[in-house]
N, C-alpha and C positions, 0 to 999 in steps of 0.2 A: 461401977460408975463411969469408967472409960467408955463402955459400950453405950450407956445412955447418952453421954455427951456426944458421941459420934453420931448417934441416931438423931439427936436434937439438931446438930449442925446440918445433917443431910435434909432434915425436915425444913429448916430455914431456906436452904437453897432451892428446894422444890417449890415452896410457896412464892419466893421471889421470882422464879422463872415463869410461874403461871400468872401472877398478878401484874408483873411488869411495872411496879412503881416503888418509890422509896418508902420504907417503913416509917421514916421520921415524919413524913407529910400526913399520914393517916394512921396513927398508932392503933386506934380502936378497931378499924377494919383489918389491919394486919394481925392483931391479937386474935380476933375472931377466926380468921382463916387458919392461923397456926393451931388453934385449939381443935378445929375440925380435922385438920390433917393429922394431928397427933392422935385424936380419938380413932380415926380410921386406921391408923397404922398399928394401934395396940392389938387389934384382933388378928394380926398376921405376924406372930412372933417367929414363925419358922418359914424359911424360904421354900418356894415351889421346887418340885423335882425338875431338873434340867432335861428337857426332852431330847436334846442332841446327845447328851451323855448316854441316855437310854438307847438311842438308836445306834450309837457306836458300840455299846455293849453287845447288842444283838448281832451287829455286823462281825464283831470279834468272835462271838460264839459260833456264828455260821462258818467263819474261816477255820476255827479250831476243829469243828466237826469234819470239814472237808480234808484238813490235813491228817486227821486221825482215821481217815478212810470210813467215815460215817456219812456218806453223801445222802443216804436215805433219810437220816435224821435232819440233815441240813435242808433238804428239799421240803420235808414236811413242815419245818419251822418257817421257811421262806413263804410257803403257800399260805399259812395262817397269818403271817405278818401282812401279806398283800391284801387279804380279806379285811384286816383291821384298818387299812388305809381308807377304805370307804366309809368307815364309821367315825362320826364326829362326836367327841366328848372331851370336855376340858380336863377331866381326870384320867384320861387314857395314859399319859406318861407315868402317873402314880401307880396305876394298875400294873403296867408292864414292869415298873421298877420293883414292885412287891413280888411279882412272879420270879424275877431274877434273884431277889434275896431269899426266896423260899426254895429255890432250886438246890438240889443236893447231888452233885456229881452227875449231871445229865448224860454224859457220854457212857458211863458204866451202868446207870440204873434205868435208863429209858429204853423201852422197846416200842418200835414204831407199830408193831402188830397190835398193840393195845389200843391204838387210836380207832381201830375198827369197832370197838365196843361203844364208842361215843356216837356212832352213826345212828340216826333214827331208823326204827324198823320200817321196812318198805310197806306201803299201803297194800291192802288186799286187791287182787285184780278186779277190774270193773265187770259187773254182771252183764252178760250179753244175752240177746234173744235166743241164741242157739242153746245156751244152758237152760234158759227158762222152758223152752219148748221140749228140751230133752227130759225134764222132770215132769212137765204137765202138757203133753201134746194136745192140740185141739183136733176135733173130728166133726163138729157140727157145721153144716154148710151155711147156717144162718148166723154164724158168729160175727160176720161183717155187716149185718143189716142194721139200719138206723133204729135207734131206740128213742121213744118219746119219754123224756125225763120230767115232763110237767106233772104237777099234782092233779089227779082226777077230781072233777067236781061236777055238780049237776049242770052247770053252765056248759061244761065241756061236752057232756052227753048230748045236750041240745045241738051244740055246734057240730058234733060228729054226725048226728042224725040228719041235719040239714045237708052236710057234705055228701052223705050217702044218697040222699034224694037227688042232689044235683048231679052226681055221677051217673045215676040211673037215667036222668034226662039227657045227658050229653053222651049219646051213643057214638057220635063221630069222633075218631081219635084226633088228638092235637097234632098240629104240624109245626115245623120250624118257623113258618111265617107268623104264627100266632104268638111266638115267644117274644118277649120284650127284653132285649139285651142292653138297654141303656142303664146307666147308673149315675148316681149323684156324685159329682167330683168333690163335693165338700167332705164326703166320707174319707177321701184320701189325704186330707190335710189334718195334721196334728196340731193341737193347740200349743202355742208358744208361751214361754214364760217372759213376762215383762222384765223380770230381773236379769235374765240372760241377754235380752236385747239391750238393756241399759249397760251391761258390762261390755258388750261389743262396741257400742257407740263410744263408751268411755276409753276403750283401747285405741281408738282412732285419734291419736294425739295431734295428728297434723291438721285435723279439721277444727280443733278447739281454738277459739280466739284467745289472745293473751288477756289476762284479767285486768291489767292496767297498762298504760303506755310506758314503754321502757322496760317492762318486766319480760322475762323469758318463760317459755312453756317448759314445765318440768316433765321429763320422761324417765322411764326406768332404764336400768342398764341392759335388761333383756331386749327392750325395744331398740336401743342403740345398736346392739349386736345384730338384730334382725335387719335393720336398715343398712348396716355395713355390709352384710352378706349380699343383700339385694344390689347395692351399689357395685360391688366387685363382680357380680354376675351380669352387669350391664343394664340393670333395670333402673327406672326412675324412682327416686326416694325423696323424702322430705328432709331428712337429716343432712343430706348432701345435695348440693346443687351441681348438676351435670350439664355442661355446655358442650354438646357434640360438635358444633361448628368449629370451636376453638380447641377441642380435645382437652378440656380442663375440668377438674373436679375440686370443689371447695366445700367447706363445712358451713352449714346454715347456722347463723348466730342466734336464731329464735329459740333454740332449745338448750336445755341444760340438764345436768345430773346433780341432784341436791346432795348426794352423799359423798361427793369427792370434790377436791379442789378444782375450781374452774380452769386454772392454767394447766394443770396436769391433764384434764380431759381434753382441752383444746389441742394440746400438743399431741396426744395420742390419736385423736380423730384426724388431725392434720397428717400424721404419718400414714394412716389408713387411706386418706384421700390421695396422698402421693402415690401409693401403690395402685389405687383405682385409676389414677390419671394415666399411668404407664400401660395398664391393662386396656383402658379405653382406647388409647392411641393404637395399640396393637389390633384391637377389634376393628377399628375403623379402617386400618390399612388393608386388612383382609377383604374388605368390601369394595375396594377400588378395582376397576377392571384393568386387566393387563393383556397384551397381545403376545408377549414372549412366552413360549412353553416353559422355559426354565423358571421364570418368575411365577407363572401360574402354579407350577408344582410346589414352589416355596410357599405360596399363599395357602394351597390346599393342606400342606403339612402343618402350617401354623394353625389353621382352623381345627385340625384334628387335636392338636395340643391344647387349644382353648376349650374344646369340648370336654377333654379329659379334666382340665382344670375346673370347669363348671361342675363336673360330677364330683370332684373332690370337695368343692364348696358345699354342694348339696349334702354330702356326708357330714360335714361339720355342722351344717344347719340341723340336720336330723338328730345329731347328738344332743342338741338343746331342746328340740321339739318333742322327741320321743326318747328320752334317756333310758338306757338300760339299767342304770343305777343312779343314785343321787349325785348330782354334779353341781359344782359351784359356778355361778353366773359371774364371769369376770371378763371385762372388756380387755384387760391387759393379757389375759390368757388367750383370748381370741386373736389379739394382735400377734402374739408369738406363733400361734397356729397358722394364721394367714401368711405371716412372713415366711414360715417354713414351706408352706404349700406354694407360695408365689415365687420362690427363688428362681426356678428355671424359666418361668414365664417372664419375670422381670429382666433376666439376662437376654432372653429372646427378643423382648421389646427393645432393649438397647442395641442388639445386633441389627434389627430392622431400621432403627433410627440411624445407625452408622452407614449401612449399605444402601439405603433407599436412594440417596442422591447419586450413587455410583452405578446403579443397576442399568441405566440406559446406556452408559458407556462401557461398563464391564458387567455383562449379564450373569456372570458366574462368581461375582465377588461374595455372594452369600455362601457359596460352597467353601471358599477359602476361609471365611470367618467361622463357619461351623466346624471346619477341620481344626482350626487353631483353638477354638473353645473346647473341643473334645480332647485335644492334647493337653490343654491347661488343666482340665478337670482330672485327667489321669495323673498328672504330675502332683496335684494337690490332694490326691486320694479321695475325691468326691465321687463316690460310686453312682449316686442318683443323677448328678449332673453329667457324668460320663455316659451313662446309658441314654439319657435324654437327648444329648446332642449327637451322639453316635448314631442312634436310630434315625434321627431326623436327617443327618447327613446322607445316609444310605437311601432314605426315601427320596430325597431331592436329587441324588446322583442317578437314579434310574432314568430320568428323562435325558440327562446329559449322555448316558451310555447308549441311547437309541441310535443317534447318528454314528457313534463309534462302531456299534455292532453292525449297522448297515454298510459302513465303509469297509470294515474288515471282512465281512462275509460276501458281499457282492461288488465291492469297489464302486459304489454309487454315492453321490453327494446330494444332499437336499437342495432344493431350488432356493437360491438367495438366503442361504443359512449363514448369517453373519456371526453366529455364536460358535460355529465349528472352526477349529484351528487349521483346517485343510481346505483349499479351494483350487479350482482348475484355472491355471494361468493361461494356457494356450491350447485350446482343443484341437487346433489344426497343426500342431507341431509334428515334426518328422518322427517316425517310429524309432529311428536310430538314436534319438535323444529323448524318447518318451519318458524314460525313468527319471531323468534329471530336469526336464524342462516343462512337461505338461502339467504336473501338479506341484504345488509349492506349499510351504507352511505360512500361515497368516501371522504377521508380526505387527506390533504397534510402532509408534514413532520412535520409541527407545530401542527398537530392534528386539523386543522381548516377545516371546511366544504368547499368543492370545489364547491361553487355556489356563485352567486352574493350576496353581503352582505345584500342588501335590501330585498332579498327573503328568507333569512335564518330563520326569525321568523316563516314562514309557511312551512319550510322544513319537519318537522315531520308530519304535516297533509298530505302533498303530499306523503310522504313515507308510511304512514299508510293506505292511501286510496288505493294505488296500491296493498299493501299486503292484504287488505280486499277483493279486487276483486279476487286475486289469491286464497285466503282462501275460498271464496264462490264457486269458480270453483272446488276446491278440494272436497267441500261438495256436489257438484252437484246442486248448486243454482245460477250459473252464469247467467242464463236466466232472473232472476228477475231484474238485473241491466239494461239490454237492454230494457226491457218492461217499466221500470219506469223512464228512462232517460228523462229529460226535456230540455228546451232551455238554452243555455249558455249565461250568461250576457256578455255584451261588456266590453272590457278592453282597452280603448283608452283615448286620451286626453279629449274628450268631456264628456265621462261617469265619468271620475275621477275628472277633474278640472272644468267642466262646460263650458259655453259659455259666461261668463261675459267679459266685456271690461276691467276689472281691474284684478289685481293679486288676487287669492283666499286668504281669510283671514286665513284659516286653513293651518298649515304647510304641505308642499307637502308630506313628509314621512307619515304623518297620513292619508292624502287623498289617497295615493297609497296603504297603508296597508288596508284601508277600502275597496277600490275597488278590490284589490287582494283577500281579504277575501271573498267578495261576489262571486268572480269567483271560488275560491276553494270550497266554501260552496255548490255550485250547484252540485259538484261531490262528495265531501267528505260526505255530509249528507246522500245521498242515500246509498253509500257503507257501511258506518259505521252503519247506522240504520238497514240495511238489515242483516249485520253480527251480530249485537247485538241481533236482534230479533231471529235469528236462534240459537245463543248460549244460550239465556235465555229460549226460548220456546221449541225448538226442542231438544237441547242437555241437557237442564236442569242444567244450571250452579249453580243456587242457591240451587237446590235440592242436587247436589253433595257436595256443601259446607256444607249443613246441615248434610249429612251423615258423612263427615269428622269430623264435630264437635261432632257427636255422637261416632264415632269409636275412635278418638284420644284424644278428649278433655272432654269426659264424660259429655256431655250436658244432657244425660239421665242417672242419677246416678244409678238408680235401675238396668238398663240393664248392665251398665259397671261393677257394683259390682258383678252381677251374673257371668259375664264372668271372672272377676278377681278371684272370689272364686273358680270357676271351675278349673282354672289353679293352684291355691294354693293347692287345695285338691289333685290334681294329683302330685304336687311336694312333698307334705308331705306323700303321700302314700308309698313312697320308691320304686315305680315301675320304672324300668329302661327306659321304653318307654314313660314316661310322656311327653317328649319333641317331640314326633312324630308329624310332621307338618300336616299329614293327619288327625290324631285324633283331634289336636287342631283346625284345620280348620273346621272340622265337628261340633265341639262344638261351635265355634264362629258363624257359620251359623245358627245353630239351635236356639241359644239364640237371635241373632239379627233378625231372621225371624219373631219374635213376633211383632217387631215395624217397620220393613222394608218390602217392597214388595219382593217376592221371586227372582225377576230379579236382584234387587240390592244386596240381601243377598248372591246370588251365586257368586258375584264378590269379596267376602272377602276371603283372603288367609292369614293364620297365619304361621309364620316360627319361629322356636326356636332351640337353641342349648343348650345342657346340661351344666349347670354351676357348677363348683366345690364348690363355696362359697355361694350358695343360702341359706345354713343353718346358716351362720354366718353374712351375709350382704345382704341388699336389692339390692345392685348394680348388683347382678347376674340376676335380672329381665330385665336388658337391653338386654339380649339374646332373649327375646320374642318380635317379630316385627309383625305388622299387615299391610298388603298391600291391596289395593283396585284397581281393574282394571278400568282404565279411558279411555274414548274415546280420540283419538289423538287431537281433537280440544280443549278439556278441558285441556290436558297436556300442551298446549301452554300458559295457564293461571296459572294452578297449576303446576309449573315447578318441575323438578326432584330435583333441589337444595333445595326445601322446604320440601321434604320428610324426610330428616334426622332430621329436627327440629320437625316435627310432631311425629316421632318415639321417639325423646328425651323427648318430653312432655308426650307421652304415657307411656314411662318407668317411668317418674317421678310420674305420677298418680298411676301406678301399685305399686311403692315403698311405697307410702303413704297408699294405700289400703292394702298392705301386712302387714305394721306395725299395722294398725287397726285390721286386721284379726287375727294376733297373740295376740294382747292385749286382744281381746274379749275372747280368749280361755285360757288366762293365769290367772286363778282365784285360789287363795290359798285354800287348804283344811285343815282339822284338822290333817292330817297325817304328816304335815311338822315338821321340827326339832324344839323342844320346845325352844331352846335358841335364835332363831331368832324372831325378833319383827314383829308381824303381821301388826302393824301400818306402818312400813317402806315399806312393800310390797304394802299395799294399797295406801300409799302416792305416791310411784313411779308409780303405775298403773294409779292413777288419773292424775298425772302431764304429763306422757307420752301420755295418751289418750287425755287429754286436748290439748297438743301440736299438735298431729296428726289431731285432729278434726279441729282446727283452720287453720292448713296448708291446709287440703283438702278443707275447706270452702273458703280460699283465692284463691286457684287454680281455682275452679269451679265457685264460685259465684261472684268473683271479677275480676280475670284476664280474664277468658274465656268469661264471660257474657258481660263485658263492651267492651273488645277489639273486640269481634265478632259483637256486635251491631254496632260499628263504621264502621267495615269493610263492613257489609251488606248494610248500608246506603250509603257508598261511592261507592260500587259496582253497585248499582242500578242507580247511576248517571254517571257511566263511559260510554264513547262514543266508545272506540275502545279497542282492545286487549292490546295495550300498557298500557293504563290506568288501565285495569283490572289486568294485570300481575303486574304492579307496586303497585297497592293497595294490592294485595295478598302478594307480597314480603314484603311490609312494615307491613302487618298484622302478618305474622309469625315472623318477626324480633321483633315486639312489644311483641308478646307472649313469645318469648325467653327471652327478657329482663325483662319483668314483672315477669316471673316465676323464675328469678334468675339463668337462664341457660347460659347467655352470658359470654364471657371470662372475662370481668371486674368484674363480680359478682361471679366468681368461688369460692373464699374463703368462702363466705356466703353459697353458695349452698353446698359446701363440709361439712360445719358445720351442715347444715340441714340433710344431709344424715347420718352423724355420730349420730345425735340424733335418726334417724330412726333405725340405727343399734343397738343403745342401747335398743330399743324396742325388737329387735330380741334376744339380750342377756338376757334381762329381762324375756321374754317369755320362753326361753330355761331353765333359772334357776328355774323359778316357776314350769315348767314341771318336772324338775329333783326332786324338792322337793315333788311334787305330785306323783312321781313314775309313770309318764306316759310312755306308751309303744309306743307312736307315733314316727314317723320318726324324729320329731324335738327334742325328748328327749331320743334317743337311747344312750346306754352306750358308753363310749369313746372307748372301745375295739371294739364294733361293727362298729363304725364309722371308726376306723383305718383299720379294715379288709375290709370294703367297699372301702376305699381309696386305699388300696393295690391292690384290685381286678381291680380297674380302671387303676392303673399304669401298671398292667401286660398286659392288652390287650384291654381295653375298651376305649382307648384314642380317637378312631375314632368316638365315639358317643358324645364326649365332644367338646366344643368350646374353643377358647383361653380365658384365664382368662381376664374378662373385668375390673378387678381392677388394678389400677396403683400401682407401686412399693411402694410408700410411704404409700398409704392408706392401702394396704395389710399388710404392716409391722405394722401399727397402730392397725389393727384388731387382728393380731397375738399377739401383746403385750397386748392388752386388755383382750383377752381370756386366755393368760398365767398368768396374775395376778389373774384371777378368779379361783383359785385352788379349792376353796370351794364355796358353794352357798352363804355363808355370804360375802365372798370376792367379789363375782360377784355383789351382791346387792349394796355393798358399792361403787364398781367401777361405777355402773350405776348412783348412786346418785351423786357421785363426778363429773363425766363427764357431766351430765346434768346441774349441777350447774355451771360448767365452760363454757359450750357451749352456754347456753341460753343468758347470757349477751353479749357474743361476737356477736351473731346473731342480737340482738336488736340494739346494738350500731352500727353495720355495716349497718343495714337497715336505721337508722336515718342519718348516714353520707352520704350514697349514695342518700338518699331521698332529702337531702338538695342540693347536687351537681346536681343531675339529675332532680330536680323539679318534682319528681314523688310522688304524695300524697298517692298512694297505699302502698308504702313501709313504710311511716310514720304510716299509719293506722295499718298495720300488726305488726309493732313494739309496738304500743300501746296495741293491743290485746294480744300480747305475754307477756307483762309485768304486766298484770292486777293482778296477784296473787303473784308477787314478794314481799318477806317480807320487811318490812320497815327497813331503815338503823339503825343499832344498835341492832335489834331484832335477837336473836339467834334461829337457827333451833333446835327444840327439838330432832331431830333424827340425 
């Protein structure tokens, strides 16, 4: 009874949900409907078999077979289940459920070999003419003659006799002219069936007018699917209205499908129309003319993908026109298939919409977008999208690689090629700066390189390879590149990503960088290696750097001291022509010819201007400069900007050598004033000599030795001129900084020079005490007369004073206080005591900030004889 009450309650709910009215308002109708429903439900006392439970049971059986190592049985079962999917029968779940219930331990009792017994016997082989002739060969020659199969009659006999008589009369044989080869064209036309014609006309639903005003024309679902495929292929249809001028596609409201809810069909057709609109916009974009080769390649690659898309649509259409097996006609299924087939095309359409406004400004923006889409597809494990965008990227990249290949192989640029990131800045630039000035990288307003972002890491190698080719051509060695050129590695989807069925594990940017690096290396290595060999072997780059180290950095102290002493001797001689550049050049060449080949020694040129203050300060030695003639190829590495630093370091060494030169000659004699203490003179000479020796040792044995060794090691590893020039720039900058010549260390350097000037004052004072007649110890009257002579007419032989205003005033003040030799010695002692702690404290401070251990070591060496705190100096 409870079961019947439950069924009665469910029956009432079913009737109310269908009738949609209150039973109290129309009891008779409700009672009649309830009786009909109850009568219909009585015939179905048992529920239908659940098809999903049956499917799960077979899936579990398949899994059990595979776990038990019966893959043969599982494969056979799966094959037959797949065949059953094509059969439509409402009792198929019951049949399969019955088979499951009848099965008795299928894993143990089933043999797959027994299934061969169910196969139908193969039909006998078809009889061939060879077999017929083998049994009954023919031999009569008249076997192929025509036979008259007509029934003989008396009429026929009369006709035959008349023909015989006519043949006897016609003795002349017939010719081809007498033959009539015309035929009746009506014999080629087959009669048509009016019923078939009526069916064709009825299928043209677009030509049928609506039966009444406001009513829609009814079409079948197959006709809607055919119209949809036509629309996606870019053809005119009746179900969809295509406006090519506005690139829009909308559904025609005149048609309907009677078997479905109109709102559902309208929504589904609208979704298909949206896909068609994006595809139509992509088709129209490919038909627009473009003048840029990069854009033309992009358009061609897009047309290829559209052609493949049309072929896929044709396969979908063929599936419904000529089905291999019974297939359900479903517009929803078509939508899912179209959506899957159009996924890449729709994304490509969106890419075109995004980059089209930017192509005129950034003609390679589509390459960057394709690269990002490929990376995104790999990250989301979408194999089809990854292959689609990756192959399209490499297809479009071939055009962009053409100017890169031409530049790297021949060093040539296309005429007015605004899309390439290299251009010629100054075609008439000096060859000495050709590497740095003639060609430059093209940048935008934000100083960003105008090239695809994924190629920018290799831009400098591309840039330097082309410049290396041009450099070798200027040197006359361009033929070595063409002789040594090898095969170019492929740069495509297969060579970069491989042929695996799965997405590569390595990130696509890394795979592309590795493949592009191989492609560049095939051209870069040859050009850079050839140029490097010519610079090191033919032009002697390391030999030139060795000569510079000797000329400017005193790597050979004995030779440099001979050259410095020769200049000092001419300065102290009082001769007006001591600064003659021809004489100084000859002196330098004769001294350096002992350690250099004559070819290299002849390239040395010394220039000097007469300084007014060389007798009171060592800074006047900055007027002496040494030049060395370089080949233009080496000048691209040792640039002009480095020469002032070399000259500055050279002047610094001359100043230290000058102080040492004067201190060695400033020895007290017994003729000095008896009131002065000899111990003070010896003390000052010792302390100044000790300071100068430590300073010279720091410059030559620490700064030059360690910095030059690092530079030489890095230079031997450099691959191109850019690296060589950068190494040399950093080398001279490090020399300038470690030698305290940079702007940040100017106060310390100024204090060092003041200590060297104290050596000059000390030597001058001792010379006065000794009564020396040398130029450095002339009476004040003689010096004043010499100065007046220069002011009268000899200013043309002197250079501008190299001393700055404040430093010159300090020197003047120091010399004005030294009215007597005793005052001068006390001034030297006081100033040295003041300057030395300042120098050491400054070195320690900048050493901690700049993390330069050399400065700390120099400060330690300068403080080794500083008196202990609280201990008074006896002098």
